C-alpha positions as CSV (number, residue, x, y, z in Angstrom):
1,M,-9.1,-93.9,22.6
2,A,-6.7,-91.2,21.3
3,F,-7.2,-92.5,17.8
4,E,-11.0,-92.2,18.0
5,F,-10.7,-88.7,19.4
6,R,-8.6,-87.7,16.4
7,R,-11.1,-89.2,14.0
8,V,-14.0,-87.4,15.7
9,A,-12.0,-84.1,15.6
10,A,-11.2,-84.6,11.9
11,A,-14.9,-85.4,11.2
12,L,-16.0,-82.2,13.0
13,L,-13.5,-80.2,11.1
14,V,-14.6,-81.5,7.8
15,A,-18.2,-80.9,8.7
16,A,-17.6,-77.4,9.8
17,L,-15.3,-76.5,6.8
18,P,-18.2,-75.5,4.4
19,A,-19.8,-73.2,7.0
20,V,-16.4,-71.5,7.6
21,L,-15.7,-71.1,3.9
22,A,-19.3,-69.8,3.3
23,S,-18.8,-67.1,5.9
24,C,-15.6,-65.9,4.1
25,S,-17.3,-65.4,0.7
26,P,-17.3,-61.7,-0.3
27,A,-20.6,-59.8,-0.1
28,A,-21.9,-58.0,-3.2
29,R,-19.5,-55.1,-3.9
30,D,-19.7,-52.0,-6.0
31,P,-17.5,-52.7,-9.0
32,S,-16.2,-49.1,-9.0
33,I,-14.6,-49.6,-5.6
34,N,-11.1,-51.0,-5.5
35,A,-11.7,-54.2,-3.4
36,G,-8.2,-54.1,-1.9
37,A,-8.6,-50.6,-0.6
38,N,-12.2,-50.9,0.6
39,R,-11.7,-50.6,4.4
40,A,-14.5,-48.2,4.9
41,E,-15.5,-49.7,8.2
42,V,-12.1,-49.4,9.7
43,Y,-10.1,-46.7,7.8
44,P,-11.0,-43.5,6.0
45,D,-11.5,-43.8,2.2
46,I,-8.1,-42.9,0.7
47,T,-9.2,-43.7,-2.8
48,A,-11.5,-40.7,-3.0
49,I,-10.5,-37.9,-5.4
50,V,-9.0,-35.0,-3.5
51,T,-9.4,-31.4,-4.6
52,A,-7.5,-28.4,-3.4
53,E,-9.2,-26.0,-1.1
54,T,-7.6,-23.0,-2.8
55,Q,-5.7,-22.4,-6.0
56,Q,-1.9,-22.4,-5.8
57,M,0.1,-19.7,-7.3
58,S,0.7,-20.4,-11.0
59,D,4.1,-20.3,-12.7
60,A,3.0,-17.2,-14.5
61,E,2.1,-15.4,-11.2
62,A,5.4,-16.4,-9.7
63,A,7.2,-15.1,-12.8
64,E,5.3,-11.9,-12.6
65,Y,6.2,-11.3,-9.0
66,G,9.9,-12.1,-9.8
67,A,9.8,-9.7,-12.7
68,R,8.3,-7.0,-10.5
69,L,11.1,-7.4,-7.9
70,T,13.8,-7.5,-10.6
71,A,12.3,-4.4,-12.3
72,L,12.1,-2.6,-9.0
73,S,15.7,-3.4,-8.2
74,K,16.9,-2.2,-11.6
75,R,14.9,1.0,-11.4
76,R,16.3,1.7,-7.9
77,S,19.9,1.0,-9.0
78,S,19.5,3.2,-12.0
79,G,18.0,6.1,-10.0
80,A,14.7,6.0,-11.9
81,I,12.7,6.0,-8.7
82,S,13.4,7.7,-5.3
83,D,14.5,5.9,-2.3
84,A,11.2,6.5,-0.6
85,E,9.2,5.1,-3.6
86,Y,11.6,2.0,-3.6
87,R,11.0,1.4,0.1
88,R,7.2,1.8,-0.3
89,Q,7.0,-0.7,-3.1
90,L,9.4,-3.1,-1.3
91,A,7.3,-2.8,1.9
92,E,4.2,-3.6,-0.2
93,L,5.7,-6.8,-1.6
94,Q,7.1,-7.8,1.7
95,A,3.7,-7.3,3.3
96,L,2.2,-9.6,0.6
97,R,4.9,-12.2,1.4
98,E,4.3,-12.0,5.2
99,G,0.5,-12.0,5.1
100,H,-0.3,-14.2,2.2
101,G,0.2,-17.5,4.0
102,K,-1.9,-16.5,7.0
103,A,-4.7,-15.0,4.8
104,T,-4.8,-18.2,2.6
105,L,-4.9,-20.4,5.7
106,A,-7.8,-18.4,7.2
107,E,-9.6,-18.6,3.9
108,I,-9.2,-22.4,3.8
109,E,-10.4,-22.8,7.4
110,G,-13.4,-20.5,6.7
111,Q,-12.4,-17.8,9.1
112,K,-12.2,-14.9,6.6
């Protein structure tokens, strides 16, 4: 009896195998999509090209700000500018430092 049950189970398994394998066949896919990363129904598409919301400071801009600070310091130490002018320009650069991140974030979030 147990032997016949095993034979029947094996026959059913063999009969069902083509149907199971047919359901596993891939559907028609867009050839431009990486098949391994296509989990659009479950996960967000991480293969999409990402662009920045705003431009980062370039190396030239960073060098320019650094040069401005260095020049300001040298002019102050040499006495070429007054203490009041030095403090005004320093406050201007510090205000830029303090507010730039918040202003950029507001621009990115569309809150201008």
